[in-house]
C-alpha positions as CSV (number, residue, x, y, z in Angstrom):
1,X,0.0,-10.9,40.4
2,X,-1.0,-10.1,36.8
3,X,-2.2,-13.6,36.1
4,X,-4.7,-13.5,39.1
5,X,-6.2,-10.4,37.8
6,X,-6.5,-11.6,34.2
7,X,-8.4,-14.8,35.4
8,X,-10.1,-13.3,38.5
9,X,-8.4,-16.2,40.3
10,X,-6.1,-15.6,43.2
11,X,-4.5,-18.8,42.6
12,X,-3.6,-18.2,38.9
13,X,0.2,-17.7,38.2
14,X,2.4,-17.6,35.4
15,X,6.1,-18.9,35.6
16,X,7.1,-16.8,32.6
17,X,6.8,-12.9,32.9
18,X,8.5,-10.0,31.5
19,X,7.7,-6.3,30.8
20,X,5.8,-6.9,27.6
21,X,3.7,-9.6,29.3
22,X,2.9,-7.3,32.1
23,X,1.7,-4.6,29.7
24,X,-0.5,-7.2,27.9
25,X,-1.8,-8.8,31.0
26,X,-2.7,-5.4,32.5
27,X,-4.9,-4.4,29.6
28,X,-8.4,-2.9,30.2
29,X,-10.7,-0.9,28.3
30,X,-10.3,2.9,29.0
31,X,-13.3,5.0,28.2
32,X,-12.6,8.1,30.4
33,X,-9.6,10.1,29.6
34,X,-7.3,12.8,31.1
35,X,-6.4,16.2,29.8
36,X,-3.3,15.5,27.9
37,X,-2.9,15.1,24.3
38,X,-1.4,12.2,22.3
39,X,1.6,13.7,20.6
40,X,2.6,13.3,16.9
41,X,5.7,11.4,18.1
42,X,3.6,9.0,19.9
43,X,1.2,8.6,17.0
44,X,4.3,7.9,14.9
45,X,5.3,5.1,17.3
46,X,1.9,3.5,17.3
47,X,1.9,3.4,13.6
48,X,5.2,2.0,13.6
49,X,4.3,-0.8,15.8
50,X,1.2,-1.4,13.8
51,X,3.3,-1.7,10.6
52,X,5.4,-4.3,12.5
53,X,2.6,-6.7,12.8
54,X,2.4,-9.8,10.5
55,X,0.6,-9.2,7.2
56,X,-0.5,-11.8,4.7
57,X,1.8,-12.2,1.8
58,X,3.1,-8.6,2.7
59,X,0.1,-7.2,1.1
60,X,-0.4,-4.8,3.9
61,X,-4.0,-4.2,3.0
62,X,-4.9,-1.8,5.8
63,X,-4.6,1.9,6.6
64,X,-5.6,4.1,9.7
65,X,-7.0,7.5,9.9
66,X,-6.0,9.7,12.9
67,X,-9.1,11.8,13.9
68,X,-8.4,14.7,16.3
69,X,-11.0,17.3,14.9
70,X,-13.6,17.8,17.9
71,X,-16.4,18.1,15.4
72,X,-15.5,15.0,13.3
73,X,-14.9,12.9,16.5
74,X,-18.5,14.0,17.7
75,X,-20.0,12.9,14.4
76,X,-18.3,9.7,14.6
77,X,-19.3,9.2,18.1
78,X,-23.0,9.6,17.0
79,X,-22.6,7.2,14.1
80,X,-20.9,4.6,16.4
81,X,-23.8,4.0,18.9
82,X,-23.8,7.5,20.5
83,X,-20.6,6.6,22.6
84,X,-19.5,10.0,24.0
85,X,-16.1,8.8,24.9
86,X,-15.0,8.9,21.3
87,X,-15.6,12.5,21.3
88,X,-13.8,13.2,24.5
89,X,-10.6,11.0,23.6
90,X,-7.8,13.2,22.3
91,X,-7.2,10.8,19.6
92,X,-9.5,8.4,17.6
93,X,-8.0,5.9,15.3
94,X,-10.1,4.4,12.6
95,X,-8.8,1.2,11.3
96,X,-9.5,0.6,7.6
97,X,-9.6,-2.8,5.8
98,X,-8.0,-1.1,2.7
99,X,-8.3,-3.1,-0.5
100,X,-8.4,0.2,-2.5
101,X,-4.7,0.7,-2.7
102,X,-4.2,-2.6,-4.7
103,X,-7.1,-1.6,-7.1
104,X,-5.1,1.6,-7.7
105,X,-1.9,-0.3,-8.1
106,X,-3.6,-2.4,-10.8
107,X,-5.0,0.5,-12.5
108,X,-1.6,2.2,-12.9
109,X,-0.1,-1.1,-14.1
110,X,-2.8,-1.7,-16.6
111,X,-4.1,-5.0,-15.1
112,X,-6.6,-6.5,-13.0
113,X,-6.9,-7.9,-9.4
114,X,-10.1,-10.0,-9.5
115,X,-9.1,-12.1,-6.7
116,X,-9.8,-8.9,-4.4
117,X,-13.4,-9.6,-5.0
118,X,-13.5,-12.8,-3.1
119,X,-14.2,-13.6,0.6
120,X,-10.7,-14.8,1.2
121,X,-9.2,-11.6,0.3
122,X,-11.7,-9.7,2.5
123,X,-11.0,-11.8,5.4
124,X,-7.2,-11.2,4.8
125,X,-8.1,-7.5,4.9
126,X,-9.9,-7.7,8.2
127,X,-7.3,-9.9,9.9
128,X,-4.2,-7.7,8.7
129,X,-6.1,-4.6,10.1
130,X,-6.7,-6.4,13.4
131,X,-3.1,-7.6,13.9
132,X,-1.8,-4.1,13.1
133,X,-4.4,-2.5,15.5
134,X,-3.6,-4.9,18.3
135,X,0.1,-4.0,17.9
136,X,-0.8,-0.3,18.2
137,X,-2.9,-1.0,21.2
138,X,-0.1,-2.7,23.1
139,X,2.3,-0.1,22.1
140,X,0.1,2.7,23.4
141,X,-0.4,0.9,26.7
142,X,3.3,0.4,27.0
143,X,3.6,4.4,26.7
144,X,1.2,4.8,29.6
145,X,-1.8,5.5,27.4
146,X,-5.2,3.8,27.5
147,X,-7.2,2.5,24.7
148,X,-10.6,1.0,23.9
149,X,-11.7,-0.7,20.6
150,X,-14.9,0.5,19.0
151,X,-16.6,-2.2,16.8
152,X,-19.6,0.3,16.5
153,X,-18.0,2.0,13.6
154,X,-19.6,-0.9,11.6
155,X,-23.2,0.1,12.8
156,X,-23.4,2.4,10.1
157,X,-20.4,1.7,7.8
158,X,-21.4,3.8,4.8
159,X,-21.9,7.1,6.7
160,X,-18.6,6.4,8.4
161,X,-17.1,5.9,4.9
162,X,-18.6,9.3,3.9
163,X,-17.4,11.0,6.8
164,X,-13.7,9.9,6.3
165,X,-13.8,10.2,2.6
166,X,-13.1,6.5,2.0
167,X,-12.4,5.4,-1.5
168,X,-14.2,2.4,-3.0
169,X,-12.9,-1.1,-1.9
170,X,-12.1,0.3,1.8
171,X,-14.2,0.0,4.9
172,X,-13.8,1.0,8.5
173,X,-13.2,-2.1,10.5
174,X,-13.2,-0.6,13.9
175,X,-12.0,2.3,15.8
176,X,-9.5,2.8,18.7
177,X,-10.0,5.5,21.3
178,X,-6.5,6.6,22.7
179,X,-5.6,8.8,25.5
180,X,-4.3,9.3,29.0
181,X,-6.4,7.0,31.4
182,X,-8.5,8.9,34.0
183,X,-7.5,7.6,37.2
184,X,-11.0,8.0,38.7
185,X,-12.6,5.8,36.1
186,X,-14.4,2.9,37.8
187,X,-12.9,-0.1,35.8
188,X,-10.4,-2.6,36.2
189,X,-8.7,-5.6,34.5
190,X,-11.8,-7.7,33.4
191,X,-11.3,-11.4,34.1
192,X,-11.2,-13.9,31.0
193,X,-12.2,-17.4,30.5
194,X,-10.0,-19.8,32.5
195,X,-6.9,-21.0,30.3
196,X,-8.2,-24.5,30.3
197,X,-11.6,-23.3,28.6
198,X,-9.7,-21.9,25.6
199,X,-6.5,-24.1,25.4
200,X,-6.8,-27.4,23.7
201,X,-4.0,-30.0,23.0
202,X,-3.8,-31.8,19.8
203,X,-7.6,-31.9,19.2
204,X,-10.5,-29.8,20.1
205,X,-12.0,-31.0,23.4
206,X,-15.6,-29.9,24.1
207,X,-15.3,-31.0,27.7
208,X,-13.4,-27.6,28.1
209,X,-16.8,-26.1,28.4
210,X,-16.9,-27.4,31.9
211,X,-15.0,-24.3,32.9
212,X,-17.6,-21.9,31.9
213,X,-19.5,-22.1,35.1
214,X,-16.6,-21.1,37.1
215,X,-16.0,-18.2,34.8
216,X,-19.8,-17.1,35.1
217,X,-19.2,-16.8,38.9
218,X,-15.9,-14.9,38.5
219,X,-17.4,-12.3,35.9
220,X,-20.6,-11.9,38.0
221,X,-18.3,-11.0,41.0
222,X,-16.4,-8.3,38.7
223,X,-19.6,-6.8,37.2
224,X,-21.1,-6.6,40.8
225,X,-18.2,-4.5,41.9
226,X,-19.0,-1.9,39.1
227,X,-22.8,-2.0,39.4
228,X,-23.4,-4.3,36.5
229,X,-25.3,-7.6,36.4
230,X,-25.3,-10.8,34.3
231,X,-22.9,-13.6,33.9
232,X,-20.8,-14.2,30.9
233,X,-23.0,-16.9,29.5
234,X,-26.1,-14.5,29.9
235,X,-24.5,-11.6,28.1
236,X,-22.9,-13.7,25.3
237,X,-26.3,-15.3,24.5
238,X,-28.0,-11.9,24.4
239,X,-25.3,-10.3,22.4
240,X,-25.9,-13.2,19.8
241,X,-29.7,-13.7,20.0
242,X,-30.4,-12.6,16.4
243,X,-30.2,-9.7,14.0
244,X,-32.1,-7.4,16.4
245,X,-29.1,-7.7,18.7
246,X,-26.7,-6.6,16.0
247,X,-27.2,-2.8,16.0
248,X,-27.7,-2.9,12.2
249,X,-24.5,-5.1,11.4
250,X,-26.7,-8.0,10.0
251,X,-26.7,-5.9,6.7
252,X,-22.9,-6.0,6.7
253,X,-22.6,-8.2,3.5
254,X,-24.9,-6.1,1.6
255,X,-23.0,-2.9,2.8
256,X,-19.7,-4.3,1.9
257,X,-20.8,-4.8,-1.6
258,X,-21.9,-1.4,-1.8
259,X,-18.5,-0.3,-0.8
260,X,-16.9,-2.3,-3.5
261,X,-15.9,-5.4,-1.5
262,X,-18.3,-8.0,-2.9
263,X,-16.7,-10.8,-1.0
264,X,-18.2,-13.5,-3.1
């Protein structure tokens, strides 16, 4: 059952299930791709799905750059933590929190948009971008394609901006590698926290943390299957230990300002 795989719990069930939910529950990160390309018709469908996502005040403050050129993908792979699967994916989509368009709109209208310089608008840009990209990921998987998000494009965002020719007031939020899943890849649906660890009713209840121990056991079992180690708690704490664990992203506020997003 899809719910059993999603929670790593043979007893987990869902009483409501349809084709869309089956696609969503079967999501896994794909880092090994088959030989076939992603067609322009498929790309158009992914972008249409992305543009169907909710957007704050209909501002639509995002863009996406489709990268197919092998040399550019290789350079982006290097900038994004030397993750070679980026170069091997037939299509790499770079999702842009794009406040440049409204700046150009204001210039043409002879007016100002000073609200763009505030943190709220930066957050709107990243939220809108994430909503759009998630729609595209679900659409891709519904077409039999595999995907994996790549946050490491934020490791060296100024160099990524130069590689992609981004104008001021725009920043790469994350990438999305897309392609035909390689059936030989050793990966599966990774269990998530139990529902009762994340679902609160009426008010936040910290007692929900009691479910973390069970999840640590389930994820450890999953990791062992694929030659990995560490429970979720160990990995979460290590990933968030301090600036040294952030692969350069601890400078993001400074970098955003350099790219024209002061976020004050």
